[in-house]
Structure formats: structure tokens, C-alpha cells
C-alpha positions in Angstrom: 20.4 -45.0 -46.4 17.4 -45.7 -44.3 17.0 -43.6 -41.2 17.4 -45.6 -37.8 16.7 -43.2 -35.1 15.2 -39.5 -34.6 16.0 -37.6 -31.4 14.2 -34.4 -30.5 15.5 -32.2 -27.7 12.7 -29.8 -26.4 15.0 -28.2 -24.0 18.6 -28.4 -22.6 17.8 -31.4 -20.3 15.1 -33.6 -21.8 15.2 -35.6 -24.9 12.7 -37.8 -27.0 14.0 -40.8 -29.0 12.1 -42.4 -32.0 13.9 -45.7 -32.6 13.0 -47.3 -36.1 15.8 -50.0 -36.1 13.2 -52.9 -35.5 9.7 -52.0 -34.5 9.2 -48.4 -33.8 9.6 -47.5 -30.3 9.4 -44.2 -28.5 10.7 -43.2 -25.1 11.8 -40.0 -23.0 14.9 -39.4 -21.2 16.7 -36.7 -19.1 20.4 -35.7 -19.2 22.2 -35.5 -15.9 22.3 -32.0 -14.5 25.2 -31.0 -12.5 25.5 -27.8 -10.4 28.4 -25.5 -9.4 28.3 -23.2 -6.6 29.4 -19.6 -7.6 30.1 -16.4 -5.8 30.1 -12.9 -7.3 30.0 -9.5 -6.0 29.9 -6.0 -7.7 28.9 -2.3 -7.4 26.2 -0.9 -9.6 27.1 1.9 -12.1 24.3 1.9 -14.4 21.9 -1.2 -13.8 22.2 -4.6 -12.1 21.9 -6.3 -15.5 25.0 -4.5 -16.9 26.9 -5.1 -13.8 26.4 -8.8 -14.0 27.3 -8.7 -17.8 30.5 -6.9 -16.9 31.3 -9.6 -14.3 30.8 -12.2 -17.0 27.9 -13.7 -15.0 24.4 -14.6 -16.6 22.1 -11.7 -16.5 19.3 -14.2 -15.6 20.9 -13.8 -11.9 19.2 -10.4 -11.7 15.7 -12.1 -12.1 16.6 -14.7 -9.3 17.8 -11.9 -7.0 14.6 -9.7 -7.8 12.6 -12.8 -6.8 14.5 -13.1 -3.4 14.0 -9.5 -2.6 10.7 -9.0 -4.1 9.3 -8.1 -0.6 12.0 -5.8 0.7 13.6 -4.1 -2.1 12.0 -2.0 -5.0 14.4 -3.1 -7.8 13.1 -0.1 -9.8 14.7 2.3 -7.4 18.3 0.6 -7.4 20.9 3.4 -7.7 24.4 4.0 -8.6 26.6 2.8 -5.7 24.5 -0.1 -4.6 26.2 -3.2 -4.2 25.8 -6.9 -4.0 27.4 -10.3 -2.9 25.7 -13.3 -3.8 26.2 -17.3 -3.6 24.3 -19.0 -6.2 24.1 -22.2 -8.3 25.0 -22.4 -12.0 23.5 -25.5 -13.7 25.5 -27.6 -16.4 24.8 -30.4 -18.9 27.8 -32.2 -20.4 29.9 -29.2 -19.0 27.8 -26.8 -20.9 26.2 -23.9 -19.1 22.4 -24.1 -19.2 21.2 -21.5 -16.6 21.2 -20.2 -13.2 19.9 -22.4 -10.4 18.9 -21.3 -6.9 20.4 -18.2 -5.0 21.6 -19.7 -1.9 22.8 -16.4 0.0 23.1 -12.9 -0.7 23.5 -9.3 0.6 22.2 -6.4 -1.3 23.3 -3.0 0.0 20.5 -0.5 -1.0 20.8 3.0 0.0 23.7 2.3 2.4 21.6 -0.4 4.2 22.5 -4.2 4.1 19.9 -6.7 3.2 21.0 -10.3 3.9 19.1 -13.2 2.5 19.7 -17.0 3.2 18.0 -19.9 1.7 16.8 -22.2 4.3 14.5 -25.4 4.3 12.1 -25.4 7.1 9.7 -28.3 7.6 10.6 -29.4 4.0 9.5 -25.9 2.6 12.4 -23.7 1.1 12.2 -20.0 1.9 14.5 -16.9 2.3 15.3 -15.4 5.8 17.3 -12.4 7.0 20.5 -12.8 9.3 18.0 -13.1 12.3 15.8 -15.6 10.9 13.0 -13.5 9.9 11.1 -14.3 6.8 12.0 -12.1 3.8 8.4 -12.6 2.6 6.1 -9.9 3.6 2.4 -9.2 3.2 2.9 -7.1 0.2 5.4 -7.2 -2.8 7.4 -3.9 -3.4 6.0 -3.5 -6.9 3.0 -4.6 -9.0 5.2 -5.5 -11.9 8.1 -8.0 -12.4 9.7 -5.7 -15.1 9.5 -1.9 -15.3 10.9 1.1 -14.0 9.6 3.8 -11.5 8.9 7.1 -13.2 7.0 9.1 -10.7 6.8 8.6 -6.9 4.3 9.6 -4.2 4.2 13.3 -3.7 2.0 16.1 -2.4 3.1 18.3 -5.4 3.6 17.1 -8.9 3.3 19.0 -12.3 0.7 16.8 -13.9 1.9 16.1 -17.6 -1.7 16.0 -19.0 -3.6 18.7 -16.9 -0.4 21.0 -16.9 -1.1 22.0 -13.3 0.7 21.1 -9.8 -1.3 18.6 -7.9 -0.7 15.8 -5.3 0.3 12.4 -6.8 -0.9 10.0 -4.2 0.6 6.8 -6.0 3.6 5.4 -7.5 4.1 5.0 -11.4 5.7 2.3 -13.0 6.3 2.4 -16.7 6.4 -0.9 -18.8 5.4 -1.9 -22.4 1.7 -2.3 -23.0 0.4 -5.8 -22.1 3.1 -6.3 -19.3 1.2 -8.4 -16.6 0.1 -6.5 -13.6 0.4 -8.4 -10.1 -1.6 -8.3 -7.0 0.8 -7.2 -4.4 -1.0 -9.2 -1.7 -3.8 -11.6 -0.9 -7.3 -10.1 -1.0 -10.7 -9.6 -2.4 -11.4 -7.5 -5.6 -13.8 -4.7 -4.5 -13.7 -2.6 -7.8 -13.1 -3.7 -11.3 -14.1 -0.9 -13.6 -13.5 1.9 -16.2 -13.5 5.5 -15.2 -12.6 8.6 -17.0 -9.3 9.4 -15.2 -8.5 6.0 -13.9 -9.1 4.2 -17.2 -9.3 0.4 -16.7 -8.4 -0.2 -12.9 -8.8 -2.9 -10.1 -9.0 -2.3 -6.4 -8.2 -5.0 -3.8 -9.2 -5.0 -0.1 -6.5 -7.0 1.8 -7.7 -6.8 5.3 -9.3 -4.2 7.6 -5.9 -2.2 7.3 -4.8 -2.4 3.7 -6.3 -1.7 0.4 -4.5 -1.3 -3.1 -5.6 0.1 -6.5 -4.0 -0.4 -10.1 -4.8 2.1 -12.7 -4.6 2.7 -16.4 -4.9 -1.1 -17.4 -5.2 -2.0 -21.2 -7.2 -4.9 -19.9 -8.5 -6.1 -16.6 -8.1 -9.7 -15.6 -10.2 -9.8 -12.2 -13.8 -9.5 -11.2 -15.6 -8.0 -8.2 -15.8 -10.6 -5.4 -12.9 -12.6 -6.7 -10.4 -13.7 -4.4 -6.7 -13.3 -5.5 -3.4 -14.5 -4.4 -0.1 -12.4 -4.1 1.6 -12.5 -7.5 -1.6 -13.4 -9.3 -2.2 -11.5 -12.6 -5.0 -9.1 -12.2 -4.5 -7.0 -15.4 -2.2 -5.7 -18.1 -0.2 -2.3 -18.5 -1.8 0.2 -20.8 -2.5 4.0 -21.0 -6.2 4.0 -20.5 -7.7 7.0 -18.8 -5.6 10.2 -18.1 -2.2 8.9 -19.0 0.5 9.8 -21.5 2.0 6.6 -21.9 1.7 2.9 -20.8 2.2 2.5 -17.2 0.5 1.4 -14.0 -0.3 3.9 -11.3 -0.1 1.9 -7.9 -2.1 3.3 -4.9 -1.9 2.1 -1.5 -4.3 2.7 1.6 -3.6 2.2 5.2 -6.8 2.6 7.5 -8.5 4.5 4.8 -5.7 7.0 3.8 -3.5 6.9 0.9 0.2 6.5 1.9 3.6 5.9 0.2 3.8 2.1 0.0 7.6 2.3 -0.4 7.9 3.7 3.2 5.5 1.1 4.7 6.9 -1.6 6.9 4.6 -4.5 6.6 4.6 -7.5 8.7 6.8 -10.6 7.7 5.7 -14.3 7.2 6.6 -16.8 9.9 10.3 -16.7 11.1 12.7 -19.5 11.5 11.3 -21.6 14.5 13.1 -22.0 17.8 13.7 -25.7 17.1 15.3 -25.1 13.7 17.3 -22.0 14.6 20.6 -23.8 15.5 20.5 -25.5 12.0 19.8 -22.2 10.5 22.8 -20.6 12.3 25.2 -23.3 11.0 23.9 -22.8 7.3 24.3 -19.0 7.8 27.8 -19.3 9.1 28.7 -21.6 6.1 27.2 -19.4 3.5 28.9 -16.3 4.9 32.2 -17.8 4.4 31.3 -18.4 0.7 30.2 -14.8 0.5 33.7 -13.5 1.2 36.1 -12.8 -1.7 38.0 -15.9 -2.5 41.3 -14.5 -1.1 39.7 -13.9 2.3 38.2 -17.5 2.9 40.2 -19.5 5.2 
């Protein structure tokens, strides 16, 4: 017979209808999305991804957790024995799971230290704060990559894989596939964007009178000298240019003109919960703490 309607669904929630039953009409619509609050906890044996899969949770939760802790935990240095407890939303359409929603609260125990995070909306702007109301957001991200793995740390004595000699390595290497976006770890101005024999393609950013960062071995640069960049902005792509054995970014961090180990630096946080909002934050925190307890312990 003759077609009467054509329905196109570009994603799980939106649909477009072409109605041909009389004159042709086209309209868009959205399905109702419902959310369910879930709680999960686990101990890492191999990776956060695998732990979530073993717990029958969506591995996309790992990305959401990494975003919450982007300023406080280097997720490439997660080790066996680290553990987590998280309260989060799952999104459903017609009772079918379509993805992970917001992380509402979490505690990530890394190297034996608890890192609490609570989602709290202050003056209409949502953010994550620790148990004392201090912002989780810092002046610098812990890593210039969203995805990758730490392959070589900051050390005064390392056997160089190309030069075959022991020498200082005053940076941190993160391996990732060629073309992986490299992010500016903080706001600043690009002061160098060039190619050098050992650095390959690199970008250097001055953040303020105290801090400067540099990103080496790019396959391609995406920033020009004098350009102002924001935290999280793509300034280049992972490669193996210069003195490199494989695709990675060597991330270097200066404080008062001296190269330091960025993983050991405590940079200042963003604005905390205000005094006026703190009672409301405390109520939310107490409520979420009850949800973070195992089900059999919740009163």
C-alpha cells in the first residue's frame, strides 16, 4: 500500500515525523526521559572500567567520575586497592536504559585517602564540592588528556629510551593514540608554539606570574603565540614528533621558573560554598551520605 508516515529517530530521545496522510507535514518531538538514582561501590583490581563492568554498571560512569575528579585525582595513576562509592542517575526512555546522568555524590579512595564530592547548585550554577564545601575545581587539570595512561613520571634519573643514558626527566609522559586531543590544563596565554629537534611540535602556556606549562611531541599544534586559551581547550594532538619512541605527550610544569612535579602540587581551588548557602549544602550532603551507604545500612 501507500506509505502514510515516516518516523526518524536521530537518538534515543528525539524523533522526527513526516506525516503524508493528507498534506505533508513534518514535526519534531521528544520522548519523556525518567531518571533513577543508583548507588554502587567497588574496589579496583585491574581498572575502574572493568570494576564497573563486573558490577553490571555502565562503563560510561567512569567518564563521569573522571570529570568530577579531573582537578584532584589523576585517573591514569589509579592503583589496585583504590575503592569508590558513588550515587548517580541512570536515564531511561520507555523503561529502556539510555545512559548515565549526573553524578550526585561520590567518594573515591585513592592511595588510602578519601576524596568526597557532592553536586550542589549555588546561585543557579551546579558544581562539585568536597565535604568542607571547598570547590573540587582547581586552577589546573591533573592531566592534559581525557584518555591515556601515565608511562613515565617526573624523576631526576631515568634511562632515556632513545639516547640510552641516565638523565633527569622533568616532566610526565602520558601515552595515547596519535590524534588524541591535548587539553590546556589551565587558563593562560600561549607564549610558544613551534617545532624543535627534541621537543617536536610543542606548545607552551603562561598562566600567571607563578605557573607555566608545556606540551611536547604533538602530531599537530592547534594554538598560536599570543592566543588566550581556556582550561580544557584543545591546543594540539598526540603524536611522536621530536625525540620520542611512540605517540605520547610529555607534560611539563613550571612554578616560579623551576620545573616541578605537577602531581605533587596543591593548586588553589575555585570559590567555595558561600556562608549563606552552607546550611543548604550541609542538608544535601547529609542526605547524599545516607544514599552512599550500602542498602542494608541505610536506616
